[in-house]
Backbone as CSV, one residue per row, in Angstrom:
resi,resn,N_x,N_y,N_z,CA_x,CA_y,CA_z,C_x,C_y,C_z
1,MET,0.723,-1.144,-0.281,-0.091,0.253,0.224,0.703,1.053,-0.215
2,ASN,1.676,0.946,0.689,2.664,2.421,0.535,3.563,2.557,-0.544
3,ILE,3.439,1.553,-0.890,4.650,2.098,-2.359,3.108,2.563,-3.522
4,LEU,2.285,2.312,-3.564,0.712,3.178,-4.115,1.379,4.507,-3.957
5,LYS,1.042,4.411,-2.357,0.937,6.253,-1.690,2.067,6.784,-2.398
6,LEU,3.072,6.300,-2.241,3.637,6.779,-3.229,4.295,7.028,-4.824
7,SER,3.565,5.568,-5.435,3.648,6.133,-6.487,2.582,7.398,-7.092
8,VAL,1.612,7.473,-6.881,0.220,8.057,-6.703,1.098,9.943,-6.459
9,SER,2.157,10.336,-5.162,2.486,11.380,-4.512,3.062,11.702,-5.707
10,LEU,4.185,10.835,-6.609,5.279,11.304,-7.158,4.438,11.691,-8.769
11,LEU,3.316,11.130,-8.835,2.563,11.035,-9.569,1.720,13.123,-10.311
12,LEU,1.487,13.069,-8.816,0.992,14.306,-8.903,2.178,14.979,-9.000
13,VAL,2.937,15.147,-8.085,4.464,16.477,-8.356,4.784,16.222,-9.282
14,GLY,4.641,15.657,-10.325,5.166,15.565,-11.936,3.784,16.624,-12.149
15,PHE,2.512,16.451,-12.071,1.405,17.239,-12.258,1.835,18.853,-12.425
16,ILE,1.705,18.656,-10.863,2.321,19.726,-10.106,3.373,21.058,-10.785
17,PHE,4.163,19.996,-11.078,5.793,20.808,-11.201,6.521,20.340,-12.152
18,ALA,5.230,20.880,-13.310,6.360,20.475,-15.344,7.082,20.842,-15.233
19,ALA,7.673,20.279,-15.849,9.186,21.308,-16.500,8.639,22.041,-17.179
20,GLN,9.482,23.893,-17.196,9.551,24.910,-17.745,10.598,24.750,-18.940
21,GLY,10.019,25.218,-20.671,10.919,24.537,-21.650,11.683,25.111,-21.601
22,ASN,13.107,25.485,-22.664,14.278,25.736,-22.188,14.042,26.862,-23.004
23,ASP,15.339,28.174,-22.952,15.138,29.517,-23.464,15.341,29.467,-24.675
24,VAL,13.944,30.721,-25.010,14.286,30.580,-26.960,14.651,32.579,-26.704
25,VAL,14.594,32.959,-27.721,14.845,34.393,-28.489,13.533,34.106,-29.488
26,CYS,12.794,35.505,-28.943,11.247,35.323,-29.204,11.109,36.643,-30.056
27,THR,11.661,37.279,-31.264,12.156,38.628,-31.463,10.600,39.445,-32.464
28,GLY,8.931,39.232,-31.896,8.219,39.855,-32.500,7.978,41.199,-31.447
29,SER,7.521,41.719,-31.496,7.132,43.481,-30.843,6.514,43.271,-29.488
30,GLY,6.825,44.112,-27.758,5.947,44.362,-27.323,7.189,44.201,-26.318
31,THR,6.414,44.265,-24.745,7.372,43.520,-23.639,7.701,42.606,-23.413
32,SER,6.615,41.827,-23.335,5.708,40.769,-22.476,6.877,38.825,-23.665
33,CYS,6.883,37.967,-22.680,7.315,36.961,-23.688,5.931,36.474,-24.785
34,SER,4.373,36.486,-23.931,2.917,36.760,-24.235,2.935,37.239,-25.712
35,ASP,3.768,38.531,-25.762,3.873,39.314,-26.693,4.524,39.372,-27.873
36,LYS,5.791,39.111,-27.837,6.687,38.889,-29.015,6.839,37.725,-29.425
37,CYS,6.270,36.667,-28.676,6.116,34.935,-29.106,5.368,34.852,-29.857
38,PRO,5.270,34.330,-30.760,4.014,33.294,-31.411,3.127,32.495,-30.451
39,GLN,1.394,33.096,-31.224,0.838,32.150,-30.261,1.528,30.790,-29.792
40,LEU,0.301,29.645,-28.829,1.339,28.591,-28.512,-0.379,27.741,-28.602
41,PRO,-0.361,26.614,-29.399,-1.607,25.848,-28.996,-2.208,25.240,-27.478
42,GLY,-3.611,24.934,-27.359,-4.335,24.358,-26.241,-4.030,25.819,-24.673
43,ASN,-2.929,24.279,-24.254,-3.373,26.029,-22.431,-2.332,26.407,-22.649
44,LEU,-1.019,25.949,-23.279,0.175,25.935,-23.296,0.414,28.603,-22.881
45,SER,1.436,29.289,-22.445,1.622,29.519,-22.293,3.127,30.239,-22.248
46,TRP,3.813,30.835,-22.655,5.049,32.014,-23.148,5.294,32.684,-21.694
47,VAL,7.039,32.435,-20.707,6.571,32.659,-19.750,7.921,34.001,-19.696
48,THR,9.032,34.193,-19.244,9.826,35.113,-18.723,10.983,34.029,-18.856
49,GLY,12.273,33.229,-19.375,13.223,31.812,-19.098,13.673,33.109,-18.006
50,SER,14.869,31.509,-18.389,15.810,31.654,-17.199,16.321,32.948,-17.286
51,ASN,16.936,33.430,-18.601,17.693,34.467,-18.815,16.592,35.395,-19.047
52,ASN,16.510,36.443,-18.708,15.856,37.543,-18.918,15.353,37.666,-19.379
53,ASN,16.437,38.170,-20.454,16.104,38.716,-22.081,14.983,36.992,-23.262
54,LYS,15.033,36.468,-22.784,14.212,34.737,-23.044,13.151,34.100,-22.874
55,CYS,12.890,33.729,-23.084,11.402,33.210,-23.417,11.637,31.631,-23.368
56,ALA,11.039,31.231,-22.626,10.217,29.870,-22.492,8.597,29.474,-22.630
57,VAL,8.525,28.382,-22.692,6.846,27.390,-22.556,6.931,27.548,-21.496
58,ASN,5.568,27.733,-20.738,5.429,27.235,-19.455,5.672,26.130,-18.633
59,ASN,5.021,25.253,-19.554,5.438,23.777,-19.329,4.907,22.786,-20.242
60,CYS,5.938,21.983,-20.315,6.102,21.704,-21.693,5.048,19.969,-21.179
61,PRO,3.942,20.186,-22.596,3.581,18.197,-22.135,4.191,17.141,-22.799
62,ASN,3.461,16.616,-22.107,4.182,14.812,-22.348,3.708,14.796,-24.080
63,ALA,4.341,14.034,-24.052,4.693,12.907,-25.700,3.084,13.263,-26.174
64,ALA,2.122,12.112,-25.196,0.548,11.696,-25.909,-0.392,13.047,-25.677
65,ASP,0.597,14.004,-24.995,-0.194,15.019,-24.870,-0.247,16.331,-25.765
66,ALA,0.836,16.657,-26.126,1.609,17.184,-27.419,1.390,16.326,-28.208
67,ALA,0.794,15.137,-28.950,0.235,14.331,-30.449,-0.581,15.185,-30.546
68,LYS,-1.825,15.813,-30.185,-3.611,16.571,-29.803,-2.939,17.144,-30.410
69,PHE,-1.410,18.216,-29.988,-1.452,19.636,-30.492,-1.724,20.316,-32.353
70,THR,-2.582,20.922,-32.359,-2.379,21.658,-33.607,-1.692,23.294,-33.634
71,GLY,-0.915,23.379,-34.417,-0.423,25.035,-34.369,1.224,25.026,-34.031
72,ILE,1.721,23.844,-34.073,3.047,24.053,-33.177,3.913,24.372,-34.602
73,VAL,4.370,26.125,-33.614,5.812,26.591,-34.623,6.743,25.775,-34.429
74,ASP,8.214,26.550,-35.095,9.181,25.964,-34.533,9.929,26.176,-33.050
75,LEU,9.773,27.082,-32.837,10.011,28.124,-31.456,8.976,27.271,-30.098
76,TYR,8.243,26.836,-30.470,7.446,25.633,-29.661,8.338,24.285,-29.249
77,CYS,9.074,24.345,-30.664,9.888,22.495,-30.467,10.635,22.901,-30.123
78,GLN,11.441,24.172,-30.205,12.942,24.253,-29.479,12.781,25.078,-28.323
79,SER,11.854,25.007,-27.290,11.372,25.589,-26.321,10.969,24.028,-25.820
80,CYS,10.540,23.291,-26.308,9.944,21.521,-25.966,10.772,20.701,-26.794
81,PRO,11.441,20.318,-27.323,11.746,19.329,-28.245,10.893,18.378,-28.197
82,GLY,10.655,17.428,-29.154,10.736,16.368,-29.161,11.636,15.252,-29.310
83,THR,11.131,13.651,-29.395,11.482,12.850,-29.234,12.938,12.629,-29.941
84,PRO,14.841,12.245,-31.012,15.251,13.283,-31.644,15.596,10.907,-32.112
85,ASN,16.311,11.818,-33.567,16.399,10.888,-33.984,17.886,10.092,-33.996
86,GLY,18.537,9.703,-33.165,19.670,9.817,-32.886,20.193,10.744,-32.731
87,SER,20.766,11.847,-33.583,22.048,12.972,-33.093,21.046,13.512,-33.221
88,VAL,20.090,13.773,-33.723,19.287,14.710,-34.489,18.246,15.191,-33.577
89,SER,18.581,16.425,-33.325,17.492,16.917,-32.624,15.816,17.044,-33.088
90,ALA,14.762,17.046,-32.419,13.413,17.697,-32.658,12.856,18.323,-32.567
91,ILE,13.926,19.835,-33.361,13.787,21.012,-32.190,13.299,21.988,-34.089
92,PHE,12.232,21.127,-34.693,11.337,21.990,-36.320,10.020,21.844,-35.958
93,SER,9.256,22.246,-37.204,7.062,21.478,-36.648,7.570,20.814,-38.047
94,ASN,6.515,20.011,-38.058,6.439,19.295,-39.084,5.282,19.859,-40.516
95,GLY,5.950,19.346,-41.670,5.352,20.262,-42.537,3.473,20.915,-42.004
96,ALA,2.936,19.979,-41.054,1.445,20.235,-41.115,0.976,21.035,-39.848
97,ASN,1.993,21.619,-38.851,2.907,21.919,-38.002,1.088,20.874,-36.081
98,THR,1.696,19.674,-36.851,1.739,19.422,-36.088,2.278,18.522,-35.109
99,ALA,3.545,17.940,-34.537,4.785,17.090,-34.303,6.063,18.238,-34.023
100,CYS,6.776,18.092,-33.542,8.197,18.330,-33.168,9.448,17.212,-34.084
101,VAL,9.934,17.832,-34.664,10.454,16.763,-35.885,12.090,16.658,-35.413
102,ALA,12.709,15.044,-35.814,14.453,15.308,-35.692,14.426,15.972,-37.846
103,SER,14.967,16.648,-38.031,14.788,17.976,-39.546,16.611,18.487,-38.775
104,SER,16.672,18.395,-40.731,18.288,19.075,-39.615,18.187,21.121,-39.882
105,ALA,16.716,20.999,-40.748,16.618,22.404,-40.927,14.841,22.615,-41.189
106,THR,13.965,24.256,-40.951,13.248,23.859,-40.507,11.755,23.296,-41.643
107,CYS,11.301,22.667,-41.345,10.581,22.483,-43.333,9.269,23.380,-43.482
108,HIS,9.542,24.571,-42.937,8.506,25.764,-43.523,9.752,26.648,-44.295
109,SER,8.559,27.134,-45.385,9.270,28.340,-46.538,10.971,28.683,-46.191
110,SER,11.079,28.987,-44.524,12.329,30.082,-44.485,13.188,29.430,-44.728
111,ARG,13.309,28.011,-44.551,14.755,26.290,-45.426,15.010,27.572,-45.743
112,PRO,16.669,27.364,-45.525,17.809,26.816,-46.500,17.816,26.559,-47.857
113,ALA,17.988,27.293,-48.746,18.124,26.720,-50.249,19.092,24.922,-50.444
114,ASN,18.227,24.309,-50.769,18.699,22.905,-51.554,19.521,22.129,-50.914
115,SER,18.582,22.493,-49.582,19.358,21.605,-48.744,17.822,20.068,-48.130
116,TRP,17.344,19.765,-49.115,16.269,19.037,-48.303,17.309,17.558,-48.286
117,THR,17.271,16.830,-47.775,17.215,15.128,-47.243,16.563,14.443,-47.075
118,ASP,16.291,12.779,-48.028,15.453,12.270,-48.100,14.822,11.628,-46.398
119,ALA,15.382,12.466,-45.139,15.178,11.813,-43.854,14.507,12.780,-43.740
120,ASP,15.016,14.213,-43.933,14.369,15.262,-43.370,13.282,15.149,-44.373
121,CYS,12.420,15.044,-45.675,11.758,14.973,-46.525,10.207,13.165,-45.643
122,LEU,11.325,12.863,-44.858,10.236,11.516,-44.026,9.781,12.427,-42.826
123,ALA,10.798,13.244,-42.025,10.370,13.940,-40.774,9.191,15.109,-41.246
124,CYS,8.988,15.886,-42.241,8.633,16.720,-42.239,7.394,16.519,-42.920
125,VAL,7.215,16.112,-43.998,6.157,16.005,-45.242,5.586,14.161,-45.290
126,GLY,6.328,13.590,-44.615,5.589,12.254,-44.682,5.983,10.891,-45.810
127,PRO,5.271,9.625,-45.100,5.589,9.077,-45.640,5.522,8.825,-47.599
128,LYS,4.789,9.427,-47.898,3.912,9.922,-49.052,5.342,10.956,-49.902
129,PHE,5.981,11.396,-49.358,6.859,12.748,-49.851,7.829,12.385,-49.503
130,SER,8.134,10.915,-49.819,9.940,10.678,-48.537,10.889,10.614,-49.669
131,VAL,11.491,11.388,-50.121,12.189,11.784,-51.097,12.432,12.976,-52.076
132,ALA,13.729,13.368,-51.419,14.062,14.480,-51.585,14.439,14.697,-52.929
133,SER,14.393,15.505,-53.438,14.436,15.870,-55.582,16.079,15.582,-55.352
134,SER,16.703,15.808,-56.824,18.010,15.770,-57.398,18.444,16.624,-57.067
135,ASP,17.818,17.906,-57.419,18.129,19.167,-56.447,17.875,20.014,-55.232
136,LYS,17.481,18.855,-54.957,17.255,19.194,-53.093,16.531,20.198,-52.884
137,GLN,15.922,20.579,-53.573,15.283,21.753,-53.249,13.346,21.350,-52.604
138,SER,13.284,20.388,-53.058,11.388,19.627,-52.377,12.127,18.379,-51.821
139,CYS,10.858,18.075,-51.670,10.376,16.280,-51.652,9.228,16.213,-52.846
140,THR,9.960,14.850,-52.965,9.064,14.258,-53.837,8.557,12.861,-53.630
141,ALA,7.725,12.071,-53.988,6.258,11.760,-53.819,7.507,10.573,-54.339
142,ASN,7.525,8.927,-52.716,8.187,8.173,-52.977,7.744,6.766,-53.827
143,ALA,8.100,6.326,-54.934,7.497,5.802,-55.837,7.013,5.077,-55.491
144,ASN,8.051,4.508,-54.671,7.076,2.560,-54.137,5.056,2.749,-53.500
145,ILE,5.062,3.652,-53.213,4.034,4.050,-52.594,3.068,4.441,-53.928
146,LEU,3.626,4.925,-55.174,3.015,5.145,-55.939,2.546,4.098,-56.484
147,ILE,3.325,2.842,-56.435,3.647,2.132,-57.443,2.062,1.437,-56.355
148,ILE,2.141,0.741,-55.734,1.415,0.360,-54.684,0.119,1.187,-55.261
149,SER,0.108,2.298,-54.782,-1.650,3.024,-55.110,-1.674,2.262,-56.346
150,VAL,-1.096,3.189,-57.981,-1.430,2.314,-58.871,-2.381,0.571,-59.173
151,LEU,-1.743,-0.131,-58.562,-1.915,-1.357,-58.413,-2.818,-1.347,-57.690
152,ILE,-2.640,-0.528,-56.696,-4.149,-1.447,-55.569,-5.565,-0.533,-56.761
153,ALA,-5.590,1.087,-57.072,-6.374,1.116,-58.355,-6.687,0.351,-59.329
154,ILE,-6.077,0.131,-59.987,-6.292,-0.663,-60.619,-7.196,-2.451,-60.224
155,SER,-6.482,-2.819,-59.625,-7.427,-3.864,-58.504,-8.829,-3.642,-58.030
156,LEU,-8.974,-2.681,-57.595,-10.475,-2.621,-57.267,-11.397,-1.924,-58.818
157,ILE,-10.680,-1.676,-60.134,-11.451,-1.494,-61.002,-12.025,-2.962,-62.098
158,PHE,-10.613,-3.554,-61.607,-11.095,-4.973,-62.018,-11.557,-5.745,-61.017
């Protein structure tokens, strides 16, 4: 019984004292972090970081709760990173703004030119467009998925 009480107590402490996110630099106008930083999903908010010139997410959610969010932006992911892929940190929001992914650069329009890799395409866009174009300017359809889709369509017709 004591072990159960201890487990419940630790669980409650985890909810009450959830981790504040990493410090990030927000560049919007205003004096407070809520003014300078982009809007956050759910009931999350920006607070002054451990360095007074920086901001942080007030309470980084666990992975299950974070998976329910939409409208995730890169600054959120830099404050509350997702699960890394090897040595690549998950500090960028995917193309749909629904998850923090391990990509070598942002998944959005401010990405450096000619920098797409197959791994980044898979992380940012998903399996349907998981191949970087030969010039590394975009992600293209995975040929295997296209072939399977065509075969399924043909089998449904006949």
